[in-house]
N, C-alpha and C positions, 0 to 999 in steps of 0.2 A: 502493499498500501504508500508506503513511505517512498518508494522508487516512482510510482508514478506522479505524486505529489511533487516530486522534485524538478519531474520532467514536463510539468506543468508551469514550476514555476522559472523552469530554463526560456522555457516558450514565453510565458509575459516577460520575463526578462529581455528578450530579443525584441520584442515587439513595442517594448517601452523604448527602447535603446534606439529606436527609428524614431517615437515619436519625441525623444527627447533632445535627439542630434537636431531633427528640424526643428523643434524649438527655441534650442540656443542658437541655432543658424538662423533662423528667422528675426532674433534680436542683431546677433550680429552685422544683417543686412541692415536692420533698421537703422542702427547705431553709423554706419558709414553713411546712410543717404539726408540724418538729420543733419541740418546745415545751421551754422550761425550765422545771424540776420548783423549787419551794420549797428555801429552804435549812433545814434545821433545824440548830439550833444545838445541840443535844442531842443528841452523837452519840457513839460507846459502842465503835467498830471501831477496834485499832489497827494502825499503819501504817507501813512500811515503806520510806522514801525511799532511793532508790538512786542514786548518779552514779559513773558511770566514768567518768575523768579521764584526759586525757593529755597534757603539756606547759600545765598551764591557770593558771599562776600569776598570768596576769593577770587572769583570769575568777572561777576558781572561790569566792572569798572573798565577792563580791556574791552568789554562790549560795546560798553557807552562810547569810550573814545574813537571804537574801530568806525562808530555809527557817525558819530559828530567830525570825524575827518574826511568825509565822505566828498568826492569831488563833482556836489550835486547842490543846487541852488538852495540854501539854507532856505530861503519864505517857502519853499515845498517840501517842506519836511516837518514831522511832529516825530517824536518818540512817544510810546507810550509802556511803562513801566507799570507791571502788577503782582506785587509782593505777597504772594499765596502764603501769608500765615510765617512767615521767616522767624526763625529761632537766633537768628546769629544778625550781623548788621548790617545784611542786605539794605533793608529800610534807611538806615542811617547815610550808608554811601551815598544811596541814590538822591537823597535828599540834597546833601552836599554838592553832588555835580549838577542840578538843575538850578546853585548857585549862580552859576557859570554857562550854562546851556540852559536859556530861556525855551527853548523848544522843547520841553519835558513833563509830562506829566506823571504823577505817579496815584495808584489807587494802589487802597492795602485793603485784601482779602481776608476774613479771619476764621479758622474753624471748618475751614470746607474741607470735604473729604478726597482723598484720593480717586475716588469711581470719577469724579467732575469738576475736581481744580481746575486743571489749564483749560478743559472747555468753559468751565463759568469764568475765568480769568479774561481769557479771550473775547467772550462776548461781551462783557463788563467794558473792556476796551471799546470794541469796536461801537456801540453806545454813542460814547462820547468822541469818537475817533472823526475828525473833520478830513481826512482822505477820502479820494474818491478810490485809490487803491490801497489795501491794507497788506502790507509786508510784516509775516512773522519768522523770528528767526530765536536762540535761546540765548540763555543768559553766558552760557560757556563757549559760545562762538566768537569766532572773530571773521574777519575779511577785508577784503583792499580797497582801495579807496573807489575804483567806478564799480560794484558790487549794484548800489541803489540804480544808478546812471545806467547800468544794463539792463537792468531787471526794467526800469520803466520806458525804456527805450522800445524796448522788446514788446511791451504791453502795448505800447501807443503805434506800433508797428501792424502788431496782431489782432488788436483790441477782444484778446484771449479772455475767458472768463474766470482762468486761473491760469498760474504761470508755476511749473516746476522749474526750481535751477537745483544746479548738483551741491554735494556738500565731501567734504574729504575731513581726513584725519591729518593731524601734522604733530611734528616733534616725536614720532615714532623711537623707541628706544631699543625694546625687547621684540623678542622675535613673536610672543602672542600681537604685540600692537603692530607689527609689520603685518602679521596673517589677515586680522582686523581689517588692515589699510586694502588689501587683495579682497577680501569679502566684500565692502562698502563700496569699491569699485565694478566688482558685477553687480550688484546690486542697482547700482546709479545708473550704470549703461545700460542693463534690462530696463528699469524706468524708463528712460529716456527713450530709447528702441521700441517700447510698446505704445508709447505716446505716437513716435511715427503711423503707426497702424490704427491710431483712435482708441487702442485699448488701455484702460485707465487702470494699472496693477500698483502701484505703490509708488508713493512721495514721501517727504521728510518734513516736517513741521518747522525744521532748524531754517528752511530757505526753501519757504512758501508764500506765494501773491494771490490774491482773488480783490475783484472788487467788491466793495460794502455793497451795492448794490445787489450782486449776485446771493451776497451771503445774508439781506436782508429775504432777499425774493424767494432761497430752499427752506426761508426760518431757522437758520444757523446750524445748531445741533439738535433741534428737536427730534424725536427719533431714535438719536444715538447718545444721548446725553445720559444713558446711565451704563454705559460701559467705559471701562477704566481707561483706554486709551483710546486712539483713533481720530484724535482733534484735526489730523491730516489725512491720513487715508480716507475715512470713512465720510468724513466731508466732501474729501475729493470725488468720490462713489456719488454722493448727493446732485455735485455738481453736473456728472456726467450723463447722470439719468435724464436730467433737464434739458441740458442743455449739453448733447452731444457732440463731440469734433471742435469744443472750443476750448481743450486743456493743452496749453504748449512747452514743450521743453525745453531750456535754453541751453544749448553746447556752448558753453563757451566758458572759459578758464575764469574772466573778470567777474563773472557770476557767482563763484564758489563759497562758500561758508564752511570755513575751517574749525573745527571742533578734535577734541580729545578725545582718545578710543581708551579703553576702558585698564587698565593697570593689573586688575587681576582678575584669573579664572572667575572667580565666584560674583566679581563685579559684572562682566562680560556675561557670566551666562542670566545674572538675575536682570540685566538688561534685555536680553533676547527672549527669555521668559515675558516681560513685559508686552514686548512688542507681538509675540505670537498670543497674547492672553485675550486677545479681540474676539476670538472664536471663528472657526472655519464658516459657521451659516452667516456670519457677519460680513465674509468676504461678496464682493461679486463676482458673476458667473468666468467671466475669464480670468480672476484671481484664481476662484477655487480650481480651475481645469488646470492652471500652470502650477499650484500648490500640490494636487495629487502626483501629477507626474512628477514632481523633482522629489517628493517624498517616497513615492512607488520604487523610484528608481532606487533612490539611495538605501532604502529598506533591503530590497533585494538584492544589493551590494553588498550587504552586510549578511544576510540568512545564508546567500547560496554558497560559500565557503564551507561552511558545515559538511554539505556534502561531498566534500574530501574524506572525511572521516566515514563514510560509508559505503557499505561494500555492496554496488547494484548488480543485480544478475545481467543487466544488459551489458553485451561488451562494450557497444557503441560509448553508455556515457562513463564507464571505470576506463578507458582509453580515449577518450575525448574531452571530459567534464572540463578539466584544467584549461585545454585550450578555447574551448567556449566561452570559458569565463574573462579567460586573457582580453580575448579580444572584446567583449562586451567593456570592459572598463577599461581599453586602451580608447576605443569609440570615444565613450562619456570623457575621458582626460585629454582629447583632441581639439571635441569641439568649445570645451569647457576652457582650455588654455587659450582657446583663439579669443573668447569673451574676455578673458583676463587681458591677454594683451590689448586690447582694443580701449579697457576701462584705464589699465594703466599708462597706455601712451598717452592718454588726454588727462591724467592727472598727474602723470610725470613722476609714477611710482617702478617705471619696469624693471628696475633696480631688485620689489621686493618677489620678482617673479623666481627666484632661486629657489623660495619656500613654495613654488607651487606642489610640487608632487606632496609633498607631507602634508600638506593642508588639503590634498586632494583626499588621501588614505584617513584622515580624521574628518572631513566634512562629512562625511555619512553618520557617523556615530552624533554628529554633532546636529544633523537636521532632525533624526528620530527623536535625539533626548529632548531634543528644545520643543519637538511639536508635541512631546508625550506630557512634557512637565506645564506646556502652556495652558493645559486642559484642564490639569489636576494642581498644578503648585502654587502656592500664595506667592506674590512677588513684593521687594519692598521698595519703594521711592522718596527718595529724599527725606528718609526716616519715618518714613506712614508706611502703613501694610495696605495690599489689596484686600478685598472682602469676598474674593472667590470662593 
């Protein structure tokens, strides 16, 4: 009986390899076809930059300085910082900064639960925002001086309802941090490539823009406000449902927001559990299909090696199982490497490709583990625990 089970799994793995290969090839093609628009320095759109911060005394000043130093008309920007019940000096630092930067507003939220804290913060900020365009980022992020100019210029040229922009890690030191960079490069590349085909699967609130009008038009976070995360991706789904073909990706290095990788395995796993906690059924159909293919492919890459310890009555399996598995593994590696190469080239991280093979081996364990823990395990965020 077990013999027929492994035959079934082997056939399934072969079919999944085909689907997986074409899926990643699909993204590779979409990425190469995504073009960068020229930047017009004569922008006219007023922008509200929103930062929801909790216990960010070590990072918030760097972020505020990076935004204040933008090569962007000062009269067309305001910064709204939402202090999400911080227990450190975040609030104090922002107030001190506002004495020298007049276009800054501070909102304080008290006793907000993690399930709705960030969404409540963004919603509160948008209510008082004067900007036609809302741009969100995180307190632990920094950006180049042309960041806002690039985003707004692209908005004015495309009139998109939502604009997704790239993020990247910086100052990586350990192997763990460099592997995180490779993974993030692949995620951002896939996100941008999918939008070339008008398929909205991923985005990140650390570098996201949308019009105030569209936020109000879709009733903001109504219907998704009880979920622990999703201030970015789930909002994108709502925009895409009402306004298909209206979400644009900026493939321009000046639009990159830089953030720090997680320093420890525990921090990394906890973050990924938080990302995965949205739940499979909250994803849109495109993301569900992609998630299933990726999860099943990596699961089978883990399960099938156990067949090497089983003595099959079928001579073909005994003689050729290892060769078949090796071919499937190589196919996966080749197409994954192409995607990573394209992403690493854009983010200037090609030097980290030396970690590709060990990361490829570990990745299957990681995908399966995080997928399972995202369903059952509680996570911590800024000293607060989820209610899963």
